[in-house]
PDB file of N, CA, C and O in Angstrom:
ATOM      1  N   MET A   1       0.732  -1.228   0.008  1.00  0.00           N
ATOM      2  CA  MET A   1      -0.025   0.100  -0.013  1.00  0.00           C
ATOM      3  C   MET A   1       0.647   1.125   0.027  1.00  0.00           C
ATOM      4  O   MET A   1       1.513   1.139   0.902  1.00  0.00           O
ATOM      5  N   LEU A   2       0.528   2.348  -0.865  1.00  0.00           N
ATOM      6  CA  LEU A   2       1.423   3.354  -0.909  1.00  0.00           C
ATOM      7  C   LEU A   2       0.843   4.559  -0.087  1.00  0.00           C
ATOM      8  O   LEU A   2      -0.375   4.710   0.003  1.00  0.00           O
ATOM      9  N   HIS A   3       1.608   5.293   0.426  1.00  0.00           N
ATOM     10  CA  HIS A   3       1.511   6.580   1.455  1.00  0.00           C
ATOM     11  C   HIS A   3       1.603   7.639   0.566  1.00  0.00           C
ATOM     12  O   HIS A   3       2.695   7.739   0.007  1.00  0.00           O
ATOM     13  N   THR A   4       0.829   8.387   0.305  1.00  0.00           N
ATOM     14  CA  THR A   4       1.025   9.817  -0.055  1.00  0.00           C
ATOM     15  C   THR A   4       1.052  10.941   0.867  1.00  0.00           C
ATOM     16  O   THR A   4       0.318  11.229   1.812  1.00  0.00           O
ATOM     17  N   VAL A   5       2.137  11.544   0.336  1.00  0.00           N
ATOM     18  CA  VAL A   5       2.651  12.840   1.461  1.00  0.00           C
ATOM     19  C   VAL A   5       1.374  14.111   1.265  1.00  0.00           C
ATOM     20  O   VAL A   5       1.235  14.751   0.222  1.00  0.00           O
ATOM     21  N   THR A   6       0.639  14.263   2.331  1.00  0.00           N
ATOM     22  CA  THR A   6      -0.482  15.173   2.253  1.00  0.00           C
ATOM     23  C   THR A   6       0.373  16.588   2.497  1.00  0.00           C
ATOM     24  O   THR A   6      -0.094  17.540   1.873  1.00  0.00           O
ATOM     25  N   LYS A   7       1.361  16.826   3.176  1.00  0.00           N
ATOM     26  CA  LYS A   7       1.788  18.112   3.316  1.00  0.00           C
ATOM     27  C   LYS A   7       3.235  18.383   2.753  1.00  0.00           C
ATOM     28  O   LYS A   7       4.168  17.579   2.746  1.00  0.00           O
ATOM     29  N   ALA A   8       3.233  19.432   2.372  1.00  0.00           N
ATOM     30  CA  ALA A   8       4.798  19.743   1.631  1.00  0.00           C
ATOM     31  C   ALA A   8       5.588  20.198   2.905  1.00  0.00           C
ATOM     32  O   ALA A   8       5.122  20.723   3.916  1.00  0.00           O
ATOM     33  N   VAL A   9       6.822  19.894   2.641  1.00  0.00           N
ATOM     34  CA  VAL A   9       7.821  20.404   3.590  1.00  0.00           C
ATOM     35  C   VAL A   9       9.038  20.935   3.113  1.00  0.00           C
ATOM     36  O   VAL A   9       9.746  20.268   2.357  1.00  0.00           O
ATOM     37  N   SER A  10       9.337  22.017   3.462  1.00  0.00           N
ATOM     38  CA  SER A  10      10.644  22.955   2.994  1.00  0.00           C
ATOM     39  C   SER A  10      11.880  21.918   3.407  1.00  0.00           C
ATOM     40  O   SER A  10      11.892  21.037   4.267  1.00  0.00           O
ATOM     41  N   SER A  11      13.008  22.386   2.396  1.00  0.00           N
ATOM     42  CA  SER A  11      14.075  21.894   2.647  1.00  0.00           C
ATOM     43  C   SER A  11      14.991  22.322   4.043  1.00  0.00           C
ATOM     44  O   SER A  11      15.898  21.665   4.552  1.00  0.00           O
ATOM     45  N   LYS A  12      14.448  23.627   4.476  1.00  0.00           N
ATOM     46  CA  LYS A  12      15.141  23.969   5.875  1.00  0.00           C
ATOM     47  C   LYS A  12      14.206  23.044   7.013  1.00  0.00           C
ATOM     48  O   LYS A  12      14.820  22.707   8.025  1.00  0.00           O
ATOM     49  N   GLY A  13      13.054  22.706   6.923  1.00  0.00           N
ATOM     50  CA  GLY A  13      12.255  21.909   7.698  1.00  0.00           C
ATOM     51  C   GLY A  13      12.950  20.343   8.061  1.00  0.00           C
ATOM     52  O   GLY A  13      13.141  19.826   9.161  1.00  0.00           O
ATOM     53  N   VAL A  14      13.253  19.797   6.607  1.00  0.00           N
ATOM     54  CA  VAL A  14      13.672  18.416   6.414  1.00  0.00           C
ATOM     55  C   VAL A  14      15.127  18.624   7.136  1.00  0.00           C
ATOM     56  O   VAL A  14      15.552  17.611   7.692  1.00  0.00           O
ATOM     57  N   TYR A  15      15.871  19.681   7.200  1.00  0.00           N
ATOM     58  CA  TYR A  15      17.245  19.700   7.432  1.00  0.00           C
ATOM     59  C   TYR A  15      17.106  19.739   8.875  1.00  0.00           C
ATOM     60  O   TYR A  15      17.693  18.873   9.524  1.00  0.00           O
ATOM     61  N   SER A  16      16.325  20.730   9.548  1.00  0.00           N
ATOM     62  CA  SER A  16      16.287  20.977  11.090  1.00  0.00           C
ATOM     63  C   SER A  16      15.612  19.839  11.621  1.00  0.00           C
ATOM     64  O   SER A  16      15.475  19.826  12.844  1.00  0.00           O
ATOM     65  N   THR A  17      15.091  18.730  10.859  1.00  0.00           N
ATOM     66  CA  THR A  17      14.379  17.551  11.716  1.00  0.00           C
ATOM     67  C   THR A  17      15.538  16.721  11.708  1.00  0.00           C
ATOM     68  O   THR A  17      15.745  16.090  12.745  1.00  0.00           O
ATOM     69  N   LEU A  18      16.406  16.574  10.685  1.00  0.00           N
ATOM     70  CA  LEU A  18      17.271  15.630  10.537  1.00  0.00           C
ATOM     71  C   LEU A  18      18.840  15.961  11.308  1.00  0.00           C
ATOM     72  O   LEU A  18      19.672  15.066  11.457  1.00  0.00           O
ATOM     73  N   LYS A  19      19.037  17.185  11.692  1.00  0.00           N
ATOM     74  CA  LYS A  19      19.851  17.689  12.693  1.00  0.00           C
ATOM     75  C   LYS A  19      19.326  17.355  13.904  1.00  0.00           C
ATOM     76  O   LYS A  19      20.060  16.794  14.717  1.00  0.00           O
ATOM     77  N   GLN A  20      18.259  17.581  14.159  1.00  0.00           N
ATOM     78  CA  GLN A  20      17.543  17.197  15.636  1.00  0.00           C
ATOM     79  C   GLN A  20      17.679  15.587  15.887  1.00  0.00           C
ATOM     80  O   GLN A  20      18.042  15.103  16.959  1.00  0.00           O
ATOM     81  N   TYR A  21      17.319  14.816  14.689  1.00  0.00           N
ATOM     82  CA  TYR A  21      17.301  13.298  14.950  1.00  0.00           C
ATOM     83  C   TYR A  21      18.945  12.968  15.013  1.00  0.00           C
ATOM     84  O   TYR A  21      19.380  12.383  16.005  1.00  0.00           O
ATOM     85  N   LEU A  22      19.603  13.255  14.217  1.00  0.00           N
ATOM     86  CA  LEU A  22      21.316  12.829  14.388  1.00  0.00           C
ATOM     87  C   LEU A  22      21.886  13.491  15.989  1.00  0.00           C
ATOM     88  O   LEU A  22      22.625  12.938  16.803  1.00  0.00           O
ATOM     89  N   GLY A  23      21.421  14.472  16.042  1.00  0.00           N
ATOM     90  CA  GLY A  23      21.871  15.098  17.370  1.00  0.00           C
ATOM     91  C   GLY A  23      21.528  14.191  18.786  1.00  0.00           C
ATOM     92  O   GLY A  23      22.208  14.209  19.812  1.00  0.00           O
ATOM     93  N   THR A  24      20.664  13.639  18.623  1.00  0.00           N
ATOM     94  CA  THR A  24      20.055  12.398  19.684  1.00  0.00           C
ATOM     95  C   THR A  24      20.551  11.189  19.569  1.00  0.00           C
ATOM     96  O   THR A  24      20.365  10.288  20.386  1.00  0.00           O
ATOM     97  N   ARG A  25      21.353  11.089  18.327  1.00  0.00           N
ATOM     98  CA  ARG A  25      22.123   9.706  18.108  1.00  0.00           C
ATOM     99  C   ARG A  25      23.628   9.963  18.462  1.00  0.00           C
ATOM    100  O   ARG A  25      24.255  10.614  17.628  1.00  0.00           O
ATOM    101  N   PRO A  26      24.239   9.578  19.486  1.00  0.00           N
ATOM    102  CA  PRO A  26      25.657   9.600  19.699  1.00  0.00           C
ATOM    103  C   PRO A  26      26.327   8.686  19.108  1.00  0.00           C
ATOM    104  O   PRO A  26      27.531   8.827  18.893  1.00  0.00           O
ATOM    105  N   ASP A  27      25.641   7.591  18.748  1.00  0.00           N
ATOM    106  CA  ASP A  27      26.533   6.416  17.869  1.00  0.00           C
ATOM    107  C   ASP A  27      26.657   6.605  16.366  1.00  0.00           C
ATOM    108  O   ASP A  27      27.086   5.684  15.672  1.00  0.00           O
ATOM    109  N   LEU A  28      26.287   7.797  15.829  1.00  0.00           N
ATOM    110  CA  LEU A  28      26.375   8.253  14.558  1.00  0.00           C
ATOM    111  C   LEU A  28      27.077   9.532  14.381  1.00  0.00           C
ATOM    112  O   LEU A  28      27.335  10.324  15.287  1.00  0.00           O
ATOM    113  N   GLY A  29      27.346   9.657  13.212  1.00  0.00           N
ATOM    114  CA  GLY A  29      28.466  11.011  12.828  1.00  0.00           C
ATOM    115  C   GLY A  29      29.508  10.804  12.520  1.00  0.00           C
ATOM    116  O   GLY A  29      30.127   9.829  12.944  1.00  0.00           O
ATOM    117  N   ILE A  30      30.052  11.758  11.603  1.00  0.00           N
ATOM    118  CA  ILE A  30      31.458  11.600  11.252  1.00  0.00           C
ATOM    119  C   ILE A  30      32.510  11.726  12.063  1.00  0.00           C
ATOM    120  O   ILE A  30      33.593  11.268  11.700  1.00  0.00           O
ATOM    121  N   TRP A  31      32.366  12.396  13.356  1.00  0.00           N
ATOM    122  CA  TRP A  31      33.536  12.606  14.378  1.00  0.00           C
ATOM    123  C   TRP A  31      33.562  11.277  15.013  1.00  0.00           C
ATOM    124  O   TRP A  31      34.677  10.842  15.302  1.00  0.00           O
ATOM    125  N   LYS A  32      32.541  10.565  15.278  1.00  0.00           N
ATOM    126  CA  LYS A  32      32.520   9.211  15.763  1.00  0.00           C
ATOM    127  C   LYS A  32      33.100   7.996  14.814  1.00  0.00           C
ATOM    128  O   LYS A  32      33.511   6.956  15.328  1.00  0.00           O
ATOM    129  N   GLY A  33      33.101   8.164  13.668  1.00  0.00           N
ATOM    130  CA  GLY A  33      33.637   7.520  12.772  1.00  0.00           C
ATOM    131  C   GLY A  33      35.183   7.580  12.585  1.00  0.00           C
ATOM    132  O   GLY A  33      36.010   6.679  12.442  1.00  0.00           O
ATOM    133  N   ILE A  34      35.307   8.996  12.635  1.00  0.00           N
ATOM    134  CA  ILE A  34      37.044   9.231  12.429  1.00  0.00           C
ATOM    135  C   ILE A  34      37.428   9.001  13.954  1.00  0.00           C
ATOM    136  O   ILE A  34      38.658   8.985  13.920  1.00  0.00           O
ATOM    137  N   CYS A  35      37.161   8.873  14.853  1.00  0.00           N
ATOM    138  CA  CYS A  35      37.701   8.255  16.312  1.00  0.00           C
ATOM    139  C   CYS A  35      37.612   6.716  16.464  1.00  0.00           C
ATOM    140  O   CYS A  35      38.502   6.143  17.092  1.00  0.00           O
ATOM    141  N   ASP A  36      36.682   6.079  15.973  1.00  0.00           N
ATOM    142  CA  ASP A  36      36.775   4.763  15.775  1.00  0.00           C
ATOM    143  C   ASP A  36      37.820   4.447  15.066  1.00  0.00           C
ATOM    144  O   ASP A  36      38.475   3.485  15.467  1.00  0.00           O
ATOM    145  N   ALA A  37      38.239   5.114  13.904  1.00  0.00           N
ATOM    146  CA  ALA A  37      39.156   4.590  12.859  1.00  0.00           C
ATOM    147  C   ALA A  37      40.696   5.133  13.306  1.00  0.00           C
ATOM    148  O   ALA A  37      41.678   4.759  12.665  1.00  0.00           O
ATOM    149  N   VAL A  38      40.783   5.765  14.106  1.00  0.00           N
ATOM    150  CA  VAL A  38      42.286   6.363  14.518  1.00  0.00           C
ATOM    151  C   VAL A  38      42.394   5.752  16.066  1.00  0.00           C
ATOM    152  O   VAL A  38      43.508   5.354  16.406  1.00  0.00           O
ATOM    153  N   LEU A  39      41.284   5.655  17.036  1.00  0.00           N
ATOM    154  CA  LEU A  39      41.646   5.212  18.006  1.00  0.00           C
ATOM    155  C   LEU A  39      41.441   3.582  18.456  1.00  0.00           C
ATOM    156  O   LEU A  39      40.870   2.872  17.628  1.00  0.00           O
ATOM    157  N   GLU A  40      41.804   3.072  19.505  1.00  0.00           N
ATOM    158  CA  GLU A  40      41.674   1.864  19.544  1.00  0.00           C
ATOM    159  C   GLU A  40      40.390   1.548  19.929  1.00  0.00           C
ATOM    160  O   GLU A  40      39.711   2.492  20.334  1.00  0.00           O
ATOM    161  N   PRO A  41      39.863   0.398  19.901  1.00  0.00           N
ATOM    162  CA  PRO A  41      38.009  -0.093  20.392  1.00  0.00           C
ATOM    163  C   PRO A  41      38.167   0.509  21.761  1.00  0.00           C
ATOM    164  O   PRO A  41      39.191   0.708  22.414  1.00  0.00           O
ATOM    165  N   ALA A  42      36.640   0.802  22.094  1.00  0.00           N
ATOM    166  CA  ALA A  42      36.367   1.230  23.357  1.00  0.00           C
ATOM    167  C   ALA A  42      36.158  -0.100  24.140  1.00  0.00           C
ATOM    168  O   ALA A  42      35.708  -1.170  23.729  1.00  0.00           O
ATOM    169  N   ASN A  43      36.636   0.277  25.467  1.00  0.00           N
ATOM    170  CA  ASN A  43      36.256  -0.651  26.600  1.00  0.00           C
ATOM    171  C   ASN A  43      34.758  -0.687  26.881  1.00  0.00           C
ATOM    172  O   ASN A  43      34.216   0.231  27.496  1.00  0.00           O
ATOM    173  N   PRO A  44      34.108  -1.720  26.443  1.00  0.00           N
ATOM    174  CA  PRO A  44      32.567  -2.050  26.709  1.00  0.00           C
ATOM    175  C   PRO A  44      32.155  -1.744  28.123  1.00  0.00           C
ATOM    176  O   PRO A  44      31.112  -1.173  28.444  1.00  0.00           O
ATOM    177  N   PHE A  45      33.406  -2.338  29.201  1.00  0.00           N
ATOM    178  CA  PHE A  45      32.863  -2.345  30.487  1.00  0.00           C
ATOM    179  C   PHE A  45      33.486  -0.975  31.276  1.00  0.00           C
ATOM    180  O   PHE A  45      33.283  -0.874  32.486  1.00  0.00           O
ATOM    181  N   ASP A  46      34.031  -0.226  30.762  1.00  0.00           N
ATOM    182  CA  ASP A  46      34.429   1.382  31.192  1.00  0.00           C
ATOM    183  C   ASP A  46      34.051   2.220  29.938  1.00  0.00           C
ATOM    184  O   ASP A  46      34.593   1.960  28.863  1.00  0.00           O
ATOM    185  N   SER A  47      33.132   3.222  30.047  1.00  0.00           N
ATOM    186  CA  SER A  47      32.913   3.932  29.213  1.00  0.00           C
ATOM    187  C   SER A  47      33.625   5.157  29.220  1.00  0.00           C
ATOM    188  O   SER A  47      33.679   5.953  28.282  1.00  0.00           O
ATOM    189  N   LYS A  48      34.179   5.268  30.348  1.00  0.00           N
ATOM    190  CA  LYS A  48      35.043   6.642  30.659  1.00  0.00           C
ATOM    191  C   LYS A  48      36.480   6.351  30.479  1.00  0.00           C
ATOM    192  O   LYS A  48      37.260   7.256  30.775  1.00  0.00           O
ATOM    193  N   ALA A  49      36.950   5.245  30.045  1.00  0.00           N
ATOM    194  CA  ALA A  49      38.444   4.926  29.898  1.00  0.00           C
ATOM    195  C   ALA A  49      38.862   5.660  28.722  1.00  0.00           C
ATOM    196  O   ALA A  49      38.119   5.795  27.750  1.00  0.00           O
ATOM    197  N   LYS A  50      39.891   6.081  28.776  1.00  0.00           N
ATOM    198  CA  LYS A  50      40.653   7.034  27.644  1.00  0.00           C
ATOM    199  C   LYS A  50      41.180   5.859  26.596  1.00  0.00           C
ATOM    200  O   LYS A  50      41.718   4.832  27.011  1.00  0.00           O
ATOM    201  N   ARG A  51      40.951   6.146  25.117  1.00  0.00           N
ATOM    202  CA  ARG A  51      41.239   5.137  24.116  1.00  0.00           C
ATOM    203  C   ARG A  51      42.456   5.707  23.638  1.00  0.00           C
ATOM    204  O   ARG A  51      42.407   6.914  23.401  1.00  0.00           O
ATOM    205  N   ALA A  52      43.704   5.028  23.412  1.00  0.00           N
ATOM    206  CA  ALA A  52      44.874   5.187  22.782  1.00  0.00           C
ATOM    207  C   ALA A  52      45.045   5.444  21.405  1.00  0.00           C
ATOM    208  O   ALA A  52      44.046   5.050  20.803  1.00  0.00           O
ATOM    209  N   PRO A  53      45.868   5.928  20.666  1.00  0.00           N
ATOM    210  CA  PRO A  53      45.809   5.838  19.315  1.00  0.00           C
ATOM    211  C   PRO A  53      46.272   4.589  18.781  1.00  0.00           C
ATOM    212  O   PRO A  53      47.123   3.942  19.391  1.00  0.00           O
ATOM    213  N   ARG A  54      45.728   4.150  17.569  1.00  0.00           N
ATOM    214  CA  ARG A  54      46.273   2.799  17.125  1.00  0.00           C
ATOM    215  C   ARG A  54      47.572   3.194  16.502  1.00  0.00           C
ATOM    216  O   ARG A  54      47.765   4.279  15.955  1.00  0.00           O
ATOM    217  N   ARG A  55      48.548   2.125  16.640  1.00  0.00           N
ATOM    218  CA  ARG A  55      49.810   2.051  16.363  1.00  0.00           C
ATOM    219  C   ARG A  55      49.975   2.673  14.761  1.00  0.00           C
ATOM    220  O   ARG A  55      50.759   3.606  14.585  1.00  0.00           O
ATOM    221  N   TRP A  56      49.361   2.227  13.856  1.00  0.00           N
ATOM    222  CA  TRP A  56      49.345   2.711  12.469  1.00  0.00           C
ATOM    223  C   TRP A  56      49.284   4.398  12.508  1.00  0.00           C
ATOM    224  O   TRP A  56      50.201   5.094  12.073  1.00  0.00           O
ATOM    225  N   PHE A  57      48.234   4.854  13.014  1.00  0.00           N
ATOM    226  CA  PHE A  57      48.099   6.177  13.284  1.00  0.00           C
ATOM    227  C   PHE A  57      49.371   6.871  13.803  1.00  0.00           C
ATOM    228  O   PHE A  57      50.074   7.576  13.080  1.00  0.00           O
ATOM    229  N   ALA A  58      49.629   6.618  15.147  1.00  0.00           N
ATOM    230  CA  ALA A  58      50.639   7.310  15.700  1.00  0.00           C
ATOM    231  C   ALA A  58      52.060   7.378  14.812  1.00  0.00           C
ATOM    232  O   ALA A  58      52.793   8.367  14.787  1.00  0.00           O
ATOM    233  N   PHE A  59      52.325   6.001  14.016  1.00  0.00           N
ATOM    234  CA  PHE A  59      53.697   5.761  13.324  1.00  0.00           C
ATOM    235  C   PHE A  59      53.515   6.835  12.051  1.00  0.00           C
ATOM    236  O   PHE A  59      54.492   7.524  11.757  1.00  0.00           O
ATOM    237  N   PHE A  60      52.263   6.982  11.288  1.00  0.00           N
ATOM    238  CA  PHE A  60      52.236   7.933  10.114  1.00  0.00           C
ATOM    239  C   PHE A  60      52.166   9.501  10.777  1.00  0.00           C
ATOM    240  O   PHE A  60      52.650  10.463  10.180  1.00  0.00           O
ATOM    241  N   ALA A  61      51.518   9.612  12.052  1.00  0.00           N
ATOM    242  CA  ALA A  61      51.644  11.021  12.635  1.00  0.00           C
ATOM    243  C   ALA A  61      53.133  11.359  12.932  1.00  0.00           C
ATOM    244  O   ALA A  61      53.556  12.495  12.715  1.00  0.00           O
ATOM    245  N   LEU A  62      53.898  10.412  13.410  1.00  0.00           N
ATOM    246  CA  LEU A  62      55.159  10.836  13.523  1.00  0.00           C
ATOM    247  C   LEU A  62      55.940  10.804  12.425  1.00  0.00           C
ATOM    248  O   LEU A  62      57.028  11.372  12.518  1.00  0.00           O
ATOM    249  N   ILE A  63      55.620  10.216  11.280  1.00  0.00           N
ATOM    250  CA  ILE A  63      56.385  10.376  10.128  1.00  0.00           C
ATOM    251  C   ILE A  63      55.956  11.524   9.585  1.00  0.00           C
ATOM    252  O   ILE A  63      56.933  12.166   9.200  1.00  0.00           O
ATOM    253  N   ALA A  64      55.087  12.001   9.407  1.00  0.00           N
ATOM    254  CA  ALA A  64      54.377  13.361   8.945  1.00  0.00           C
ATOM    255  C   ALA A  64      54.952  14.463   9.519  1.00  0.00           C
ATOM    256  O   ALA A  64      55.351  15.399   8.826  1.00  0.00           O
ATOM    257  N   ALA A  65      55.052  14.449  10.926  1.00  0.00           N
ATOM    258  CA  ALA A  65      55.575  15.345  11.794  1.00  0.00           C
ATOM    259  C   ALA A  65      57.345  15.684  11.365  1.00  0.00           C
ATOM    260  O   ALA A  65      57.844  16.807  11.295  1.00  0.00           O
ATOM    261  N   ILE A  66      57.937  14.579  11.161  1.00  0.00           N
ATOM    262  CA  ILE A  66      59.529  14.478  10.920  1.00  0.00           C
ATOM    263  C   ILE A  66      59.610  15.182   9.360  1.00  0.00           C
ATOM    264  O   ILE A  66      60.444  16.046   9.089  1.00  0.00           O
ATOM    265  N   LEU A  67      58.635  14.683   8.413  1.00  0.00           N
ATOM    266  CA  LEU A  67      58.436  15.477   7.042  1.00  0.00           C
ATOM    267  C   LEU A  67      58.344  16.844   7.069  1.00  0.00           C
ATOM    268  O   LEU A  67      58.991  17.611   6.357  1.00  0.00           O
ATOM    269  N   LEU A  68      57.455  17.168   7.975  1.00  0.00           N
ATOM    270  CA  LEU A  68      57.091  18.494   7.960  1.00  0.00           C
ATOM    271  C   LEU A  68      58.192  19.468   8.572  1.00  0.00           C
ATOM    272  O   LEU A  68      58.380  20.604   8.138  1.00  0.00           O
ATOM    273  N   GLY A  69      58.948  18.860   9.702  1.00  0.00           N
ATOM    274  CA  GLY A  69      59.977  19.557  10.251  1.00  0.00           C
ATOM    275  C   GLY A  69      61.180  19.728   9.368  1.00  0.00           C
ATOM    276  O   GLY A  69      61.871  20.746   9.368  1.00  0.00           O
ATOM    277  N   CYS A  70      61.422  18.519   8.506  1.00  0.00           N
ATOM    278  CA  CYS A  70      62.320  18.657   7.666  1.00  0.00           C
ATOM    279  C   CYS A  70      62.256  19.810   6.528  1.00  0.00           C
ATOM    280  O   CYS A  70      63.224  20.476   6.161  1.00  0.00           O
ATOM    281  N   PHE A  71      60.789  19.927   5.987  1.00  0.00           N
ATOM    282  CA  PHE A  71      60.427  20.798   5.196  1.00  0.00           C
ATOM    283  C   PHE A  71      60.607  22.513   5.784  1.00  0.00           C
ATOM    284  O   PHE A  71      61.005  23.440   5.079  1.00  0.00           O
ATOM    285  N   ILE A  72      60.322  22.586   6.810  1.00  0.00           N
ATOM    286  CA  ILE A  72      60.588  23.736   7.382  1.00  0.00           C
ATOM    287  C   ILE A  72      61.869  24.120   7.622  1.00  0.00           C
ATOM    288  O   ILE A  72      62.232  25.285   7.462  1.00  0.00           O
ATOM    289  N   TYR A  73      62.569  23.271   7.982  1.00  0.00           N
ATOM    290  CA  TYR A  73      63.781  23.522   8.255  1.00  0.00           C
ATOM    291  C   TYR A  73      64.956  23.769   7.186  1.00  0.00           C
ATOM    292  O   TYR A  73      65.846  24.587   7.417  1.00  0.00           O
ATOM    293  N   PHE A  74      64.906  22.996   5.977  1.00  0.00           N
ATOM    294  CA  PHE A  74      65.730  23.037   5.042  1.00  0.00           C
ATOM    295  C   PHE A  74      65.159  24.263   3.972  1.00  0.00           C
ATOM    296  O   PHE A  74      65.849  24.667   3.036  1.00  0.00           O
ATOM    297  N   ASN A  75      63.819  24.768   4.264  1.00  0.00           N
ATOM    298  CA  ASN A  75      63.344  25.887   3.613  1.00  0.00           C
ATOM    299  C   ASN A  75      63.545  27.128   4.370  1.00  0.00           C
ATOM    300  O   ASN A  75      63.212  28.093   3.682  1.00  0.00           O
ATOM    301  N   ASP A  76      63.940  27.434   5.456  1.00  0.00           N
ATOM    302  CA  ASP A  76      64.513  28.434   6.384  1.00  0.00           C
ATOM    303  C   ASP A  76      62.870  29.303   6.548  1.00  0.00           C
ATOM    304  O   ASP A  76      62.667  30.516   6.497  1.00  0.00           O
ATOM    305  N   LEU A  77      62.010  28.334   6.725  1.00  0.00           N
ATOM    306  CA  LEU A  77      60.766  29.168   7.074  1.00  0.00           C
ATOM    307  C   LEU A  77      60.463  29.412   8.379  1.00  0.00           C
ATOM    308  O   LEU A  77      59.371  29.893   8.683  1.00  0.00           O
ATOM    309  N   PHE A  78      61.623  29.033   9.510  1.00  0.00           N
ATOM    310  CA  PHE A  78      61.303  29.120  10.766  1.00  0.00           C
ATOM    311  C   PHE A  78      62.547  29.855  11.264  1.00  0.00           C
ATOM    312  O   PHE A  78      62.655  30.148  12.455  1.00  0.00           O
TER     313      PHE A  78
END
């Protein structure tokens, strides 16, 4: 059975409704996805425990910092 829309809704109304819905869902979102990709998995028994960065992320962050330091040093930018 098909349902028909009886009330026209503006794009601003849809956006505000979607923003309100996603605001009540802390398990969704780009920030949550980034944190899950970069940090170790959360402890299900202790929600307040700090999460350490994954080893590959720490390694690549260190390499990027070294490369940036070399670039700044050898180009006399600092």
